[in-house]
N, CA, C, O and the ligand as a Tripos MOL2 file, in Angstrom:
@<TRIPOS>MOLECULE
protein
  289   287    73     0     0
PROTEIN
NO_CHARGES

@<TRIPOS>ATOM
      1 N         101.6130  111.1230  127.5470 N.3       1 MET1
      2 CA        100.6980  109.9750  127.5960 C.3       1 MET1
      3 C         101.1960  108.8550  126.6840 C.2       1 MET1
      4 O         101.2180  107.6870  127.0720 O.2       1 MET1
      5 N         101.5850  109.2210  125.4910 N.am      2 LYS2
      6 CA        102.0880  108.2210  124.5550 C.3       2 LYS2
      7 C         103.3800  107.6020  125.0700 C.2       2 LYS2
      8 O         103.6170  106.4030  124.9240 O.2       2 LYS2
      9 N         104.1920  108.4300  125.6640 N.am      3 LEU3
     10 CA        105.4600  107.9450  126.1900 C.3       3 LEU3
     11 C         105.2150  106.9180  127.2880 C.2       3 LEU3
     12 O         105.9050  105.9030  127.3770 O.2       3 LEU3
     13 N         104.2310  107.1990  128.1110 N.am      4 VAL4
     14 CA        103.8970  106.2630  129.1850 C.3       4 VAL4
     15 C         103.4650  104.9250  128.6000 C.2       4 VAL4
     16 O         103.8600  103.8630  129.0830 O.2       4 VAL4
     17 N         102.6550  104.9920  127.5610 N.am      5 MET5
     18 CA        102.1850  103.7580  126.9260 C.3       5 MET5
     19 C         103.3600  102.9590  126.3690 C.2       5 MET5
     20 O         103.4060  101.7340  126.4840 O.2       5 MET5
     21 N         104.2950  103.6660  125.7710 N.am      6 LYS6
     22 CA        105.4560  102.9810  125.2140 C.3       6 LYS6
     23 C         106.2640  102.3070  126.3130 C.2       6 LYS6
     24 O         106.7460  101.1860  126.1470 O.2       6 LYS6
     25 N         106.4050  102.9870  127.4140 N.am      7 MET7
     26 CA        107.1800  102.4350  128.5180 C.3       7 MET7
     27 C         106.4880  101.1900  129.0830 C.2       7 MET7
     28 O         107.1380  100.2130  129.4560 O.2       7 MET7
     29 N         105.1740  101.2500  129.1370 N.am      8 MET8
     30 CA        104.4270  100.0990  129.6390 C.3       8 MET8
     31 C         104.6210   98.8950  128.7270 C.2       8 MET8
     32 O         104.7920   97.7650  129.1850 O.2       8 MET8
     33 N         104.5890   99.1630  127.4370 N.am      9 LYS9
     34 CA        104.7910   98.0830  126.4690 C.3       9 LYS9
     35 C         106.1910   97.5020  126.6070 C.2       9 LYS9
     36 O         106.4040   96.2910  126.5390 O.2       9 LYS9
     37 N         107.1270   98.4100  126.8030 N.am     10 PHE10
     38 CA        108.5070   97.9840  126.9010 C.3      10 PHE10
     39 C         108.7190   97.1130  128.1260 C.2      10 PHE10
     40 O         109.4420   96.1180  128.0830 O.2      10 PHE10
     41 N         108.0900   97.4950  129.1950 N.am     11 ASN11
     42 CA        108.3040   96.7890  130.4560 C.3      11 ASN11
     43 C         107.5400   95.4720  130.5360 C.2      11 ASN11
     44 O         108.0350   94.4800  131.0720 O.2      11 ASN11
     45 N         106.3410   95.4830  129.9990 N.am     12 THR12
     46 CA        105.5280   94.2710  130.0870 C.3      12 THR12
     47 C         105.1150   93.8400  128.6860 C.2      12 THR12
     48 O         104.2210   94.4240  128.0750 O.2      12 THR12
     49 N         105.7700   92.8340  128.2070 N.am     13 LEU13
     50 CA        105.4910   92.3650  126.8580 C.3      13 LEU13
     51 C         104.0770   91.8110  126.7340 C.2      13 LEU13
     52 O         103.5130   91.7620  125.6410 O.2      13 LEU13
     53 N         103.5230   91.4040  127.8370 N.am     14 ASN14
     54 CA        102.1710   90.8580  127.8050 C.3      14 ASN14
     55 C         101.1410   91.9050  127.3800 C.2      14 ASN14
     56 O         100.0580   91.5770  126.8970 O.2      14 ASN14
     57 N         101.5020   93.1520  127.5700 N.am     15 MET15
     58 CA        100.5860   94.2220  127.1740 C.3      15 MET15
     59 C         100.3280   94.2040  125.6740 C.2      15 MET15
     60 O          99.2830   94.6600  125.2100 O.2      15 MET15
     61 N         101.2710   93.6840  124.9310 N.am     16 GLU16
     62 CA        101.1220   93.6150  123.4790 C.3      16 GLU16
     63 C          99.8660   92.8440  123.0880 C.2      16 GLU16
     64 O          99.2260   93.1430  122.0790 O.2      16 GLU16
     65 N          99.5330   91.8740  123.8820 N.am     17 LYS17
     66 CA         98.3670   91.0430  123.5730 C.3      17 LYS17
     67 C          97.0750   91.8530  123.5500 C.2      17 LYS17
     68 O          96.1150   91.4830  122.8750 O.2      17 LYS17
     69 N          97.0560   92.9420  124.2780 N.am     18 LYS18
     70 CA         95.8330   93.7250  124.3700 C.3      18 LYS18
     71 C          95.6680   94.6730  123.1980 C.2      18 LYS18
     72 O          94.6780   95.4000  123.1100 O.2      18 LYS18
     73 N          96.6250   94.6620  122.3140 N.am     19 GLU19
     74 CA         96.5410   95.5090  121.1280 C.3      19 GLU19
     75 C          96.1330   94.6720  119.9220 C.2      19 GLU19
     76 O          96.5380   94.9610  118.7960 O.2      19 GLU19
     77 N          95.3540   93.6660  120.1510 N.am     20 ASN20
     78 CA         94.9540   92.7810  119.0670 C.3      20 ASN20
     79 C          93.5810   93.1250  118.5330 C.2      20 ASN20
     80 O          92.7740   93.7820  119.1900 O.2      20 ASN20
     81 N          93.3450   92.6630  117.3310 N.am     21 VAL21
     82 CA         92.0150   92.7560  116.7450 C.3      21 VAL21
     83 C          91.5410   91.3480  116.4350 C.2      21 VAL21
     84 O          92.2310   90.5670  115.7810 O.2      21 VAL21
     85 N          90.3610   91.0470  116.9150 N.am     22 PHE22
     86 CA         89.8130   89.7170  116.7360 C.3      22 PHE22
     87 C          89.0070   89.6580  115.4530 C.2      22 PHE22
     88 O          88.1040   90.4680  115.2410 O.2      22 PHE22
     89 N          89.3310   88.7010  114.6010 N.am     23 CYS23
     90 CA         88.5840   88.5170  113.3580 C.3      23 CYS23
     91 C          87.3740   87.6380  113.6370 C.2      23 CYS23
     92 O          87.5120   86.4920  114.0650 O.2      23 CYS23
     93 N          86.1840   88.1870  113.3910 N.am     24 VAL24
     94 CA         84.9660   87.4420  113.6980 C.3      24 VAL24
     95 C          84.7140   86.3390  112.6760 C.2      24 VAL24
     96 O          83.8920   85.4500  112.8950 O.2      24 VAL24
     97 N          85.4300   86.4080  111.5640 N.am     25 LYS25
     98 CA         85.2010   85.4200  110.5210 C.3      25 LYS25
     99 C          85.9610   84.1230  110.7980 C.2      25 LYS25
    100 O          85.3880   83.0340  110.7560 O.2      25 LYS25
    101 N          87.2510   84.2550  111.0810 N.am     26 CYS26
    102 CA         88.0650   83.0440  111.2580 C.3      26 CYS26
    103 C          88.5980   82.9110  112.6850 C.2      26 CYS26
    104 O          89.3580   81.9940  112.9950 O.2      26 CYS26
    105 N          88.1850   83.8450  113.5480 N.am     27 CYS27
    106 CA         88.5450   83.7730  114.9690 C.3      27 CYS27
    107 C          90.0540   83.8030  115.2000 C.2      27 CYS27
    108 O          90.5660   83.1400  116.1020 O.2      27 CYS27
    109 N          90.7450   84.5620  114.3940 N.am     28 SER28
    110 CA         92.1740   84.7210  114.6160 C.3      28 SER28
    111 C          92.4500   86.1380  115.0970 C.2      28 SER28
    112 O          91.5900   87.0160  115.0230 O.2      28 SER28
    113 N          93.6520   86.3400  115.5840 N.am     29 PHE29
    114 CA         94.0160   87.6480  116.1150 C.3      29 PHE29
    115 C          94.9990   88.3410  115.1910 C.2      29 PHE29
    116 O          95.9200   87.7390  114.6400 O.2      29 PHE29
    117 N          94.7600   89.6240  115.0500 N.am     30 ASN30
    118 CA         95.6420   90.4310  114.2220 C.3      30 ASN30
    119 C          96.1940   91.5790  115.0430 C.2      30 ASN30
    120 O          95.5730   92.0260  116.0070 O.2      30 ASN30
    121 N          97.3310   92.0380  114.6630 N.am     31 LYS31
    122 CA         97.9560   93.1640  115.3340 C.3      31 LYS31
    123 C          97.1780   94.4420  115.0480 C.2      31 LYS31
    124 O          96.8980   94.7700  113.8950 O.2      31 LYS31
    125 N          96.8390   95.1500  116.1030 N.am     32 LYS32
    126 CA         96.0970   96.3930  115.9260 C.3      32 LYS32
    127 C          97.0160   97.4830  115.3880 C.2      32 LYS32
    128 O          98.1700   97.6160  115.7950 O.2      32 LYS32
    129 N          96.4610   98.2580  114.4580 N.am     33 THR33
    130 CA         97.2180   99.3750  113.8930 C.3      33 THR33
    131 C          96.4670  100.6610  114.1670 C.2      33 THR33
    132 O          95.4390  100.6590  114.8440 O.2      33 THR33
    133 N          96.9810  101.7520  113.6440 N.am     34 GLU34
    134 CA         96.3250  103.0470  113.8010 C.3      34 GLU34
    135 C          95.1020  103.1510  112.8910 C.2      34 GLU34
    136 O          94.2380  104.0020  113.0980 O.2      34 GLU34
    137 N          95.0360  102.2940  111.8960 N.am     35 ASP35
    138 CA         93.9640  102.3720  110.9160 C.3      35 ASP35
    139 C          92.6470  101.8610  111.4690 C.2      35 ASP35
    140 O          92.6110  101.0570  112.4010 O.2      35 ASP35
    141 N          91.5620  102.3470  110.8730 N.am     36 ASN36
    142 CA         90.2330  101.8780  111.2580 C.3      36 ASN36
    143 C          89.8970  100.5490  110.5900 C.2      36 ASN36
    144 O          88.9470   99.8640  110.9670 O.2      36 ASN36
    145 N          90.6940  100.2080  109.5980 N.am     37 TYR37
    146 CA         90.4480   98.9700  108.8770 C.3      37 TYR37
    147 C          91.7430   98.1770  108.7970 C.2      37 TYR37
    148 O          92.8230   98.7340  108.6040 O.2      37 TYR37
    149 N          91.6120   96.8920  108.9460 N.am     38 ILE38
    150 CA         92.7760   96.0410  108.7360 C.3      38 ILE38
    151 C          92.3460   94.8560  107.8800 C.2      38 ILE38
    152 O          91.1640   94.5270  107.7810 O.2      38 ILE38
    153 N          93.3180   94.2430  107.2830 N.am     39 THR39
    154 CA         93.0560   93.0140  106.5430 C.3      39 THR39
    155 C          93.5470   91.8480  107.3850 C.2      39 THR39
    156 O          94.6990   91.8180  107.8180 O.2      39 THR39
    157 N          92.6700   90.9040  107.6060 N.am     40 CYS40
    158 CA         93.0130   89.7580  108.4330 C.3      40 CYS40
    159 C          94.1670   88.9720  107.8080 C.2      40 CYS40
    160 O          94.1420   88.6380  106.6240 O.2      40 CYS40
    161 N          95.1530   88.6910  108.6140 N.am     41 ASN41
    162 CA         96.3160   87.9430  108.1240 C.3      41 ASN41
    163 C          95.9630   86.5210  107.7410 C.2      41 ASN41
    164 O          96.6430   85.9020  106.9230 O.2      41 ASN41
    165 N          94.9220   86.0170  108.3210 N.am     42 ASN42
    166 CA         94.5810   84.6120  108.1290 C.3      42 ASN42
    167 C          93.6220   84.3860  106.9650 C.2      42 ASN42
    168 O          93.8110   83.4680  106.1670 O.2      42 ASN42
    169 N          92.5930   85.2280  106.8700 N.am     43 CYS43
    170 CA         91.5670   84.9740  105.8420 C.3      43 CYS43
    171 C          91.4240   86.1290  104.8480 C.2      43 CYS43
    172 O          90.5580   86.1010  103.9740 O.2      43 CYS43
    173 N          92.2850   87.1470  104.9910 N.am     44 ASN44
    174 CA         92.3080   88.2740  104.0590 C.3      44 ASN44
    175 C          90.9940   89.0400  103.9840 C.2      44 ASN44
    176 O          90.7130   89.7060  102.9870 O.2      44 ASN44
    177 N          90.1910   88.9440  105.0370 N.am     45 THR45
    178 CA         88.9450   89.6950  105.0720 C.3      45 THR45
    179 C          89.2100   91.1060  105.5770 C.2      45 THR45
    180 O          89.9530   91.3100  106.5370 O.2      45 THR45
    181 N          88.5930   92.0680  104.9190 N.am     46 LEU46
    182 CA         88.7140   93.4460  105.3740 C.3      46 LEU46
    183 C          87.8330   93.6390  106.6120 C.2      46 LEU46
    184 O          86.6230   93.4160  106.5760 O.2      46 LEU46
    185 N          88.4560   94.0470  107.6770 N.am     47 LEU47
    186 CA         87.7360   94.1500  108.9440 C.3      47 LEU47
    187 C          87.6130   95.5970  109.4030 C.2      47 LEU47
    188 O          88.5580   96.3800  109.3020 O.2      47 LEU47
    189 N          86.4420   95.9330  109.9040 N.am     48 ASP48
    190 CA         86.2770   97.1950  110.6090 C.3      48 ASP48
    191 C          86.8100   97.0290  112.0150 C.2      48 ASP48
    192 O          86.3390   96.1780  112.7700 O.2      48 ASP48
    193 N          87.7740   97.8250  112.3590 N.am     49 VAL49
    194 CA         88.2790   97.7690  113.7230 C.3      49 VAL49
    195 C          87.3760   98.6260  114.6020 C.2      49 VAL49
    196 O          87.3510   99.8500  114.4760 O.2      49 VAL49
    197 N          86.6480   97.9840  115.4740 N.am     50 THR50
    198 CA         85.6970   98.6950  116.3190 C.3      50 THR50
    199 C          86.3660   99.1290  117.6180 C.2      50 THR50
    200 O          87.4870   98.7270  117.9290 O.2      50 THR50
    201 N          85.6610   99.9440  118.3480 N.am     51 THR51
    202 CA         86.1640  100.3650  119.6570 C.3      51 THR51
    203 C          85.6780   99.4270  120.7450 C.2      51 THR51
    204 O          85.9430   99.6390  121.9280 O.2      51 THR51
    205 N          84.9730   98.4030  120.3400 N.am     52 ARG52
    206 CA         84.4840   97.4290  121.3230 C.3      52 ARG52
    207 C          85.6120   96.4900  121.7260 C.2      52 ARG52
    208 O          86.1500   95.7410  120.9120 O.2      52 ARG52
    209 N          85.9420   96.5530  122.9760 N.am     53 TYR53
    210 CA         87.0330   95.7200  123.4690 C.3      53 TYR53
    211 C          86.4650   94.5500  124.2650 C.2      53 TYR53
    212 O          85.6570   94.7350  125.1750 O.2      53 TYR53
    213 N          86.8920   93.3670  123.9130 N.am     54 SER54
    214 CA         86.4440   92.1770  124.6210 C.3      54 SER54
    215 C          87.4820   91.7750  125.6560 C.2      54 SER54
    216 O          88.6040   91.4020  125.3150 O.2      54 SER54
    217 N          87.1010   91.8540  126.9100 N.am     55 LYS55
    218 CA         88.0280   91.4410  127.9600 C.3      55 LYS55
    219 C          88.2620   89.9370  127.9110 C.2      55 LYS55
    220 O          89.3290   89.4430  128.2740 O.2      55 LYS55
    221 N          87.2530   89.2320  127.4600 N.am     56 ARG56
    222 CA         87.3750   87.7730  127.3750 C.3      56 ARG56
    223 C          88.4080   87.3850  126.3170 C.2      56 ARG56
    224 O          89.2170   86.4780  126.5150 O.2      56 ARG56
    225 N          88.3580   88.0950  125.1910 N.am     57 LEU57
    226 CA         89.2790   87.7910  124.0950 C.3      57 LEU57
    227 C          90.5870   88.5650  124.2190 C.2      57 LEU57
    228 O          91.5950   88.2340  123.5950 O.2      57 LEU57
    229 N          90.5330   89.6080  125.0480 N.am     58 GLU58
    230 CA         91.6640   90.5360  125.1550 C.3      58 GLU58
    231 C          92.0120   91.1100  123.7960 C.2      58 GLU58
    232 O          93.1760   91.1710  123.4020 O.2      58 GLU58
    233 N          90.9810   91.5250  123.0960 N.am     59 ALA59
    234 CA         91.1820   92.0890  121.7660 C.3      59 ALA59
    235 C          89.9970   92.9560  121.3770 C.2      59 ALA59
    236 O          88.8910   92.8000  121.8970 O.2      59 ALA59
    237 N          90.2480   93.8580  120.4670 N.am     60 TYR60
    238 CA         89.1650   94.6270  119.8830 C.3      60 TYR60
    239 C          88.4690   93.7710  118.8360 C.2      60 TYR60
    240 O          89.0930   92.9400  118.1760 O.2      60 TYR60
    241 N          87.1760   93.9870  118.6980 N.am     61 LEU61
    242 CA         86.4330   93.1730  117.7570 C.3      61 LEU61
    243 C          86.5580   93.7520  116.3490 C.2      61 LEU61
    244 O          86.3380   94.9430  116.1290 O.2      61 LEU61
    245 N          86.9090   92.9000  115.4200 N.am     62 GLY62
    246 CA         86.9930   93.3060  114.0220 C.3      62 GLY62
    247 C          85.8420   92.7040  113.2550 C.2      62 GLY62
    248 O          85.7800   91.4950  113.0320 O.2      62 GLY62
    249 N          84.9120   93.5870  112.8470 N.am     63 PHE63
    250 CA         83.7460   93.0790  112.1390 C.3      63 PHE63
    251 C          83.9960   93.0490  110.6430 C.2      63 PHE63
    252 O          84.7800   93.8310  110.1050 O.2      63 PHE63
    253 N          83.3230   92.1430  109.9990 N.am     64 ILE64
    254 CA         83.4500   92.0300  108.5550 C.3      64 ILE64
    255 C          82.8630   93.2860  107.9080 C.2      64 ILE64
    256 O          81.7510   93.7100  108.2200 O.2      64 ILE64
    257 N          83.6290   93.8510  107.0180 N.am     65 ASN65
    258 CA         83.1850   95.0670  106.3460 C.3      65 ASN65
    259 C          81.9840   94.7550  105.4590 C.2      65 ASN65
    260 O          82.0640   93.9520  104.5290 O.2      65 ASN65
    261 N          80.8740   95.4110  105.7720 N.am     66 GLY66
    262 CA         79.6100   95.0690  105.1260 C.3      66 GLY66
    263 C          79.4020   95.6850  103.7660 C.2      66 GLY66
    264 O          78.3140   95.5720  103.2020 O.2      66 GLY66
    265 N          80.3830   96.3130  103.2400 N.am     67 GLY67
    266 CA         80.2370   96.9030  101.9110 C.3      67 GLY67
    267 C          79.7120   98.3250  101.9490 C.2      67 GLY67
    268 O          79.4090   98.9110  100.9090 O.2      67 GLY67
    269 N          79.6020   98.8800  103.1540 N.am     68 ASN68
    270 CA         79.1640  100.2790  103.2500 C.3      68 ASN68
    271 C          80.3390  101.2340  103.0760 C.2      68 ASN68
    272 O          80.2210  102.4420  103.2790 O.2      68 ASN68
    273 N          81.4480  100.6710  102.7040 N.am     69 ARG69
    274 CA         82.6220  101.5070  102.4260 C.3      69 ARG69
    275 C          83.1890  101.0780  101.0850 C.2      69 ARG69
    276 O          83.3840   99.8910  100.8220 O.2      69 ARG69
    277 N          83.4420  102.0460  100.2620 N.am     70 ARG70
    278 CA         84.0240  101.7270   98.9640 C.3      70 ARG70
    279 C          85.5110  101.5240   99.1140 C.2      70 ARG70
    280 O          86.2330  102.4210   99.5470 O.2      70 ARG70
    281 N          85.9570  100.3570   98.7590 N.am     71 VAL71
    282 CA         87.3620  100.0160   98.9360 C.3      71 VAL71
    283 C          88.2280  100.8280   97.9880 C.2      71 VAL71
    284 O          89.3150  101.2780   98.3520 O.2      71 VAL71
    285 N          87.7380  101.0080   96.7740 N.am     72 ILE72
    286 CA         88.5240  101.7430   95.7680 C.3      72 ILE72
    287 C          88.0080  103.1870   95.6810 C.2      72 ILE72
    288 O          88.5280  103.9810   94.8960 O.2      72 ILE72
    289 ZN         90.1330   86.3100  109.5840 Zn       73 ZN73
@<TRIPOS>BOND
     1     1     2 1
     2     2     3 1
     3     3     4 2
     4     3     5 am
     5     5     6 1
     6     6     7 1
     7     7     8 2
     8     7     9 am
     9     9    10 1
    10    10    11 1
    11    11    12 2
    12    11    13 am
    13    13    14 1
    14    14    15 1
    15    15    16 2
    16    15    17 am
    17    17    18 1
    18    18    19 1
    19    19    20 2
    20    19    21 am
    21    21    22 1
    22    22    23 1
    23    23    24 2
    24    23    25 am
    25    25    26 1
    26    26    27 1
    27    27    28 2
    28    27    29 am
    29    29    30 1
    30    30    31 1
    31    31    32 2
    32    31    33 am
    33    33    34 1
    34    34    35 1
    35    35    36 2
    36    35    37 am
    37    37    38 1
    38    38    39 1
    39    39    40 2
    40    39    41 am
    41    41    42 1
    42    42    43 1
    43    43    44 2
    44    43    45 am
    45    45    46 1
    46    46    47 1
    47    47    48 2
    48    47    49 am
    49    49    50 1
    50    50    51 1
    51    51    52 2
    52    51    53 am
    53    53    54 1
    54    54    55 1
    55    55    56 2
    56    55    57 am
    57    57    58 1
    58    58    59 1
    59    59    60 2
    60    59    61 am
    61    61    62 1
    62    62    63 1
    63    63    64 2
    64    63    65 am
    65    65    66 1
    66    66    67 1
    67    67    68 2
    68    67    69 am
    69    69    70 1
    70    70    71 1
    71    71    72 2
    72    71    73 am
    73    73    74 1
    74    74    75 1
    75    75    76 2
    76    75    77 am
    77    77    78 1
    78    78    79 1
    79    79    80 2
    80    79    81 am
    81    81    82 1
    82    82    83 1
    83    83    84 2
    84    83    85 am
    85    85    86 1
    86    86    87 1
    87    87    88 2
    88    87    89 am
    89    89    90 1
    90    90    91 1
    91    91    92 2
    92    91    93 am
    93    93    94 1
    94    94    95 1
    95    95    96 2
    96    95    97 am
    97    97    98 1
    98    98    99 1
    99    99   100 2
   100    99   101 am
   101   101   102 1
   102   102   103 1
   103   103   104 2
   104   103   105 am
   105   105   106 1
   106   106   107 1
   107   107   108 2
   108   107   109 am
   109   109   110 1
   110   110   111 1
   111   111   112 2
   112   111   113 am
   113   113   114 1
   114   114   115 1
   115   115   116 2
   116   115   117 am
   117   117   118 1
   118   118   119 1
   119   119   120 2
   120   119   121 am
   121   121   122 1
   122   122   123 1
   123   123   124 2
   124   123   125 am
   125   125   126 1
   126   126   127 1
   127   127   128 2
   128   127   129 am
   129   129   130 1
   130   130   131 1
   131   131   132 2
   132   131   133 am
   133   133   134 1
   134   134   135 1
   135   135   136 2
   136   135   137 am
   137   137   138 1
   138   138   139 1
   139   139   140 2
   140   139   141 am
   141   141   142 1
   142   142   143 1
   143   143   144 2
   144   143   145 am
   145   145   146 1
   146   146   147 1
   147   147   148 2
   148   147   149 am
   149   149   150 1
   150   150   151 1
   151   151   152 2
   152   151   153 am
   153   153   154 1
   154   154   155 1
   155   155   156 2
   156   155   157 am
   157   157   158 1
   158   158   159 1
   159   159   160 2
   160   159   161 am
   161   161   162 1
   162   162   163 1
   163   163   164 2
   164   163   165 am
   165   165   166 1
   166   166   167 1
   167   167   168 2
   168   167   169 am
   169   169   170 1
   170   170   171 1
   171   171   172 2
   172   171   173 am
   173   173   174 1
   174   174   175 1
   175   175   176 2
   176   175   177 am
   177   177   178 1
   178   178   179 1
   179   179   180 2
   180   179   181 am
   181   181   182 1
   182   182   183 1
   183   183   184 2
   184   183   185 am
   185   185   186 1
   186   186   187 1
   187   187   188 2
   188   187   189 am
   189   189   190 1
   190   190   191 1
   191   191   192 2
   192   191   193 am
   193   193   194 1
   194   194   195 1
   195   195   196 2
   196   195   197 am
   197   197   198 1
   198   198   199 1
   199   199   200 2
   200   199   201 am
   201   201   202 1
   202   202   203 1
   203   203   204 2
   204   203   205 am
   205   205   206 1
   206   206   207 1
   207   207   208 2
   208   207   209 am
   209   209   210 1
   210   210   211 1
   211   211   212 2
   212   211   213 am
   213   213   214 1
   214   214   215 1
   215   215   216 2
   216   215   217 am
   217   217   218 1
   218   218   219 1
   219   219   220 2
   220   219   221 am
   221   221   222 1
   222   222   223 1
   223   223   224 2
   224   223   225 am
   225   225   226 1
   226   226   227 1
   227   227   228 2
   228   227   229 am
   229   229   230 1
   230   230   231 1
   231   231   232 2
   232   231   233 am
   233   233   234 1
   234   234   235 1
   235   235   236 2
   236   235   237 am
   237   237   238 1
   238   238   239 1
   239   239   240 2
   240   239   241 am
   241   241   242 1
   242   242   243 1
   243   243   244 2
   244   243   245 am
   245   245   246 1
   246   246   247 1
   247   247   248 2
   248   247   249 am
   249   249   250 1
   250   250   251 1
   251   251   252 2
   252   251   253 am
   253   253   254 1
   254   254   255 1
   255   255   256 2
   256   255   257 am
   257   257   258 1
   258   258   259 1
   259   259   260 2
   260   259   261 am
   261   261   262 1
   262   262   263 1
   263   263   264 2
   264   263   265 am
   265   265   266 1
   266   266   267 1
   267   267   268 2
   268   267   269 am
   269   269   270 1
   270   270   271 1
   271   271   272 2
   272   271   273 am
   273   273   274 1
   274   274   275 1
   275   275   276 2
   276   275   277 am
   277   277   278 1
   278   278   279 1
   279   279   280 2
   280   279   281 am
   281   281   282 1
   282   282   283 1
   283   283   284 2
   284   283   285 am
   285   285   286 1
   286   286   287 1
   287   287   288 2
@<TRIPOS>SUBSTRUCTURE
     1 MET1         2 RESIDUE 1 A MET
     2 LYS2         6 RESIDUE 1 A LYS
     3 LEU3        10 RESIDUE 1 A LEU
     4 VAL4        14 RESIDUE 1 A VAL
     5 MET5        18 RESIDUE 1 A MET
     6 LYS6        22 RESIDUE 1 A LYS
     7 MET7        26 RESIDUE 1 A MET
     8 MET8        30 RESIDUE 1 A MET
     9 LYS9        34 RESIDUE 1 A LYS
    10 PHE10       38 RESIDUE 1 A PHE
    11 ASN11       42 RESIDUE 1 A ASN
    12 THR12       46 RESIDUE 1 A THR
    13 LEU13       50 RESIDUE 1 A LEU
    14 ASN14       54 RESIDUE 1 A ASN
    15 MET15       58 RESIDUE 1 A MET
    16 GLU16       62 RESIDUE 1 A GLU
    17 LYS17       66 RESIDUE 1 A LYS
    18 LYS18       70 RESIDUE 1 A LYS
    19 GLU19       74 RESIDUE 1 A GLU
    20 ASN20       78 RESIDUE 1 A ASN
    21 VAL21       82 RESIDUE 1 A VAL
    22 PHE22       86 RESIDUE 1 A PHE
    23 CYS23       90 RESIDUE 1 A CYS
    24 VAL24       94 RESIDUE 1 A VAL
    25 LYS25       98 RESIDUE 1 A LYS
    26 CYS26      102 RESIDUE 1 A CYS
    27 CYS27      106 RESIDUE 1 A CYS
    28 SER28      110 RESIDUE 1 A SER
    29 PHE29      114 RESIDUE 1 A PHE
    30 ASN30      118 RESIDUE 1 A ASN
    31 LYS31      122 RESIDUE 1 A LYS
    32 LYS32      126 RESIDUE 1 A LYS
    33 THR33      130 RESIDUE 1 A THR
    34 GLU34      134 RESIDUE 1 A GLU
    35 ASP35      138 RESIDUE 1 A ASP
    36 ASN36      142 RESIDUE 1 A ASN
    37 TYR37      146 RESIDUE 1 A TYR
    38 ILE38      150 RESIDUE 1 A ILE
    39 THR39      154 RESIDUE 1 A THR
    40 CYS40      158 RESIDUE 1 A CYS
    41 ASN41      162 RESIDUE 1 A ASN
    42 ASN42      166 RESIDUE 1 A ASN
    43 CYS43      170 RESIDUE 1 A CYS
    44 ASN44      174 RESIDUE 1 A ASN
    45 THR45      178 RESIDUE 1 A THR
    46 LEU46      182 RESIDUE 1 A LEU
    47 LEU47      186 RESIDUE 1 A LEU
    48 ASP48      190 RESIDUE 1 A ASP
    49 VAL49      194 RESIDUE 1 A VAL
    50 THR50      198 RESIDUE 1 A THR
    51 THR51      202 RESIDUE 1 A THR
    52 ARG52      206 RESIDUE 1 A ARG
    53 TYR53      210 RESIDUE 1 A TYR
    54 SER54      214 RESIDUE 1 A SER
    55 LYS55      218 RESIDUE 1 A LYS
    56 ARG56      222 RESIDUE 1 A ARG
    57 LEU57      226 RESIDUE 1 A LEU
    58 GLU58      230 RESIDUE 1 A GLU
    59 ALA59      234 RESIDUE 1 A ALA
    60 TYR60      238 RESIDUE 1 A TYR
    61 LEU61      242 RESIDUE 1 A LEU
    62 GLY62      246 RESIDUE 1 A GLY
    63 PHE63      250 RESIDUE 1 A PHE
    64 ILE64      254 RESIDUE 1 A ILE
    65 ASN65      258 RESIDUE 1 A ASN
    66 GLY66      262 RESIDUE 1 A GLY
    67 GLY67      266 RESIDUE 1 A GLY
    68 ASN68      270 RESIDUE 1 A ASN
    69 ARG69      274 RESIDUE 1 A ARG
    70 ARG70      278 RESIDUE 1 A ARG
    71 VAL71      282 RESIDUE 1 A VAL
    72 ILE72      286 RESIDUE 1 A ILE
    73 ZN73       289 GROUP 0 **** ****
């Protein structure tokens, strides 16, 4: 399954766009990682990477971390 995904990425570079995380704070896109949390490249906000995928944005929604997680 993973191999298939890699091949798809290799063949169609446009697929990369669908691996984005949308920052709800500054409306920028970040590269999706394996982590549940990412730091926005644009505004340095810690984002919860949700499983909610927006077809309109072609990205997963990254919500602002509400402080229910201890960073340290
Ligand atoms: Zn941001």
